[in-house]
C-alpha angles and dihedrals in degrees: 000000000000111000093008119140105228135192109204115192122190143154148095117281093205091056091079091235126115117253113272112242110201117186108212144165141179108245122223120352100308134121099237135131115278118262133192115286114257129197096266090051097058100047106192096340119103119201120192133179111227101185144337132193146153119256122196116224133189123250139183094255092052088232121143108269125179134195125197114234120193140171127208138171126205116202115204089001091163085067095062104132097214128058112003117266113196110197091188095057118111091200110033110175116234130178128218134194140173144175131212100201100069113136099221091189089069099049096052089199097285114157085222093051117140106239135193121260118267121262116274127223130028111353095017098088140355150157133267136168133231131200094235094179092064093051095051127095132178094200123105092241122076114278115266129210113246121258113279092011110120094192142344112275122260133169139189085235134038105267138182119283093241090069087062128064087251123102096212113141098235144348100232090128090057093054089049093049088046090061090046094049094044093047094049093046092047094045090052093048088042093053090053094052092043092052090050093049096051094049096039089053094046098048102028096045123003101046093044090049089052090057092048090052095053093051093046126105096236125124088230096049095119094047091050090048100052092042091052095042092046091051092047091049091052089049091051092046091052090046090053091051091051088049090051090050089051093048091051112181096333116119117252108255105145116094088230091060096046096047088045095055088045093053093048091052090047088054091056090055089043091059094053092046092052095051091046091050093053094048093048093045094054089054102042101023093222138078125270133186089281089061092049091048091052094050096047099042087049090056092049091048095053095043090047093046094052091050092048092055087063091047089052092052089050090050091052090057098253097113092122097033129105088249090067094051094042093054091043088056090048090052092051090047092049093045090048093048095048091047092054093044092052091046091052094046092052092048093052092046091054090049093053092045090054088062111105128207135045094307094074092091092044091051095050108029094086099046097100133237107328100157089136093071110060141352095254101044120122131229121236124205137138087277092054093048091053092051092047090057094052 
């Protein structure tokens, strides 16, 4: 929605107050909540609200039903510096969205009120098209509806000009703008979902599985570990790139963005520490400060990543949705599972270390890379196995 000109209408019809109409936009190219339009946002365009009122309408259940009616005029609207507004288009694409869970007691009808995100899925948002040419006037006075026309034409699909009050020969520009609008909207929504998928897969599945692998008793534990961690790091890196694309040139101000960048930078250091640990361990057969740094930085990255997933969900406006609670439950499950796995691995290692006699090395040499457990633990890999056999 970056650069879009928005008319946000909200209020309570039984309060006795007219509906609030807030003119908003999303500056730049970021994916942030809309804010009221400022002078720098509008350029040479001048948008004014002429009226707003509640209209009671009839319904089949004979229950009080109200519709917000508002009138606005946009002077020099073709000069709006954001998304292109074509005043000659007979089928200009618009989007609409709403939510049914806004607590009106909290917003107090301010035009700068912080509002909940719109509903997602079918019925929460959609597209429609307006005959902009018929709603445009070059006179000094406000544009008037033509005699006998109840309203300017609109449709859920681009239609021929003859179905509107306009006499324009065709609506090809509307079809073109439809594809542009649909593409931009779909791309924005798709990037959000792609970012969530990449980061969720990395921190809820791949990184935890890498921890499980390194604490396993498989001969290929180290190999499984680095493959999983490398894949997770790649997913996180791609997720960060998608996040940067969504942010555009806007400065990072949200906690989610700042923590996300810090985690990605930490992952770069983590890769270097992991490779360095492996090389040193093969030479000296015990852990060093590099090993300790790799272990503890890894723990911080995983914990920070899991927490940042929740902050991302909140930033996307799903703090009160089922998605937030479902992901929270998954994070608790992953954390509990990893804690249990580490405890069992430590317990088994202590049992093996309590064995006396020449069979201790034979009992522990195959167990895989468990350097995260204690200071004297060994690391198993294909290279280790080869050296043990010599």
